[in-house]
C-alpha positions, 0 to 999 in steps of 0.5 A, spaced: 812 954 812 808 953 818 802 948 817 796 952 816 800 956 810 802 949 807 794 947 807 793 953 803 798 953 798 800 946 797 798 943 790 797 950 787 803 950 782 803 956 778 803 952 771 796 949 774 793 955 776 796 960 771 791 962 765 792 968 760 792 974 764 791 972 771 791 966 775 785 962 778 785 960 786 783 953 785 787 948 780 782 947 775 778 940 774 781 936 768 777 931 766 780 926 761 781 919 758 784 920 751 790 925 751 792 927 744 799 929 742 802 933 736 806 928 734 809 920 735 815 923 738 811 927 743 807 921 745 813 917 745 816 922 750 810 922 754 810 914 755 817 915 758 815 920 763 807 918 764 807 920 772 809 927 771 806 929 764 799 928 761 799 921 758 793 917 759 787 919 763 788 913 768 795 916 770 792 923 772 791 930 770 793 936 774 787 936 778 789 929 781 797 931 782 795 937 785 792 933 791 797 928 791 802 934 792 798 937 797 797 931 801 805 929 801 807 936 803 803 935 810 807 929 811 815 931 812 819 926 810 815 923 805 816 921 797 809 921 795 802 919 795 797 915 791 790 916 791 784 911 791 777 911 790 776 909 798 779 908 804 779 900 804 782 900 797 788 904 800 789 900 806 788 894 801 794 896 796 798 898 802 798 891 805 799 888 798 805 893 796 808 890 803 807 883 803 808 877 798 806 870 799 809 866 804 810 872 808 807 874 815 803 880 817 802 883 824 795 886 825 792 890 830 786 887 834 782 893 834 783 895 827 777 897 822 773 891 821 773 891 813 781 891 814 780 885 818 775 882 813 781 883 807 786 880 811 782 874 813 780 873 806 784 876 800 791 875 804 789 868 807 788 866 799 794 869 797 798 865 802 800 870 807 799 869 814 796 874 819 797 874 826 792 879 831 796 882 836 793 886 843 793 894 841 797 895 848 803 890 847 808 896 845 815 894 844 813 887 847 811 886 840 818 884 838 816 877 841 811 876 836 816 876 830 818 870 826 823 870 820 817 871 816 814 877 819 814 883 814 809 888 816 806 891 822 799 894 821 797 899 826 791 903 827 791 908 833 786 910 836 783 903 834 776 903 831 770 902 836 775 901 842 780 907 841 786 904 844 792 908 843 798 905 841 806 906 842 807 907 835 814 910 836 816 904 840 813 899 835 816 902 829 823 902 833 823 895 834 820 893 827 825 897 823 831 894 827 828 887 824 827 891 817 819 890 818 815 895 814 810 899 818 803 901 816 798 906 820 791 907 819 792 915 821 784 917 819 782 919 826 788 924 827 790 926 820 797 929 819 795 935 823 794 931 829 799 926 828 805 926 824 806 919 822 812 919 818 816 923 823 814 917 828 817 912 824 811 909 819 813 907 812 806 907 809 801 912 812 793 910 810 788 915 810 780 914 808 780 921 805 772 920 805 772 922 812 776 929 815 780 930 808 773 932 804 769 933 810 762 934 807 760 927 807 759 927 799 766 924 797 769 917 797 777 917 797 783 914 800 790 915 800 797 912 802 803 916 803 810 913 803 817 914 805 823 913 800 824 906 799 816 904 799 813 909 794 815 905 788 812 898 789 806 902 792 805 906 785 807 900 781 802 895 784 796 900 784 797 901 777 797 894 776 790 894 779 788 900 775 787 904 782 784 911 780 781 917 783 776 921 778 778 929 778 771 931 781 773 927 787 780 930 787 777 937 786 772 936 792 778 933 797 783 939 795 777 944 797 776 940 803 783 940 805 784 948 805 779 948 811 782 942 815 785 945 820 779 950 822 774 944 822 779 939 826 779 944 832 772 945 832 771 938 832 776 937 837 773 942 842 766 940 841 767 933 842 771 934 848 765 938 851 761 932 850 765 927 852 767 930 859 759 931 860 758 924 858 763 922 863 759 925 869 752 922 867 750 916 871 747 912 865 755 912 862 760 907 865 766 908 861 768 914 856 773 912 850 776 918 848 783 918 847 784 925 850 781 923 857 785 919 862 779 913 862 782 911 855 787 905 854 793 908 852 792 915 853 799 916 856 801 915 848 796 920 846 798 925 851 806 924 849 805 923 841 799 927 839 797 934 838 790 934 838 784 929 838 778 929 833 771 928 833 770 921 834 769 917 840 765 911 844 762 910 850 759 904 854 752 905 857 751 903 864 747 896 864 742 895 859 741 891 853 741 892 845 734 894 845 735 899 851 741 902 846 736 902 840 731 906 845 737 911 846 739 912 839 732 912 836 730 918 841 736 923 838 734 929 834 741 932 832 745 925 831 744 922 824 744 914 824 749 912 819 756 909 817 762 913 816 764 920 820 768 926 819 763 930 816 760 936 819 754 933 822 754 929 828 752 921 828 751 916 833 752 908 831 751 902 835 757 898 835 759 891 838 767 890 839 767 884 843 765 878 837 770 881 832 776 881 837 781 875 837 787 877 840 785 881 846 778 880 850 774 886 850 768 886 856 764 892 858 758 894 863 753 895 857 752 896 850 757 901 846 755 907 842 760 910 837 759 918 836 762 923 831 761 930 834 760 935 828 760 942 828 753 943 831 753 947 838 755 942 843 750 945 848 744 942 843 748 936 842 748 935 850 741 937 851 739 931 845 744 926 849 741 928 856 734 926 853 736 920 850 739 917 856 733 919 860 729 914 855 735 909 856 734 909 863 727 908 863 727 902 858 733 899 862 730 900 869 723 897 866 727 891 863 730 889 869 738 891 868 
């Protein structure tokens, strides 16, 4: 089946939607903690196969299994998927499944800040050494390998600064040394970047973002290739990771419209980004589909599309001038996360959290998520904001 058809049909097994006399469209929401058995023999049989039949609520019901099936089907070459209550829980479990005390991890310097915090606290306390690397290092990353290097974590595009990595090149040298590759693929989803086909072993997504798509559900997922899934599943169970059936149902419904939403986010964001690149108050647009973005050549080679999240650098000014700009916007909410139908604007500062590659810019940075509003309304809003920014900047002497 082609991609659009898989999005609609995946996770809709007949036994999960069939009722007396007919079938429902969406798998029902099964809410359960205790599962009752007809006999001790039935309980013992279920305990031997707890992951593919009803056994105990924490092990899942057809509601969670339907989402697992659907997400796995979107990743050709995957064995299966584990669901988590947040994206941070997902990336944490992916890392813990790939590393042991005494191991070394190579972590991309442009990673999501909570990823860095997890590395610098939990992994450090576990005796795992973390080395941060330049996101644009490519196959030269091999020079950073030591006999203890066990995993490489990639995030492409990177958080805040949106560098696109040479994922196939890094995976090639990693696998030559039997090193596990982990990718945060939240920005592109498997629709715009097929990570496992490009050599990734563990694919992390914050399903809070585009998968659910409505800014009302927290969830994460890790999809694994054969040879990596069993340990991921085991350690996740030991940590008691669990997603409730209502959240799984919400994500499954969001998944059905993922492709049409992503295409609209892409179209709107490109129009806004290109307009911003022409404004004198803007020094630099960091959108992976534009040649001004570091690593654009890898996006052009490997990706099928671009989503709605990108950053831009203001021309001069200070943080107060940036605040004037953001506070003047009418159609952009101010808040964390992204991937919903609404547009967002957020002040960000990449420089203090970078350690492997310095990051400098001509002015303050703003991260935008472009939603499903009319892009001309968003452009008019941004134009007014830039006018206010210019007045504040020029008055302050920048």
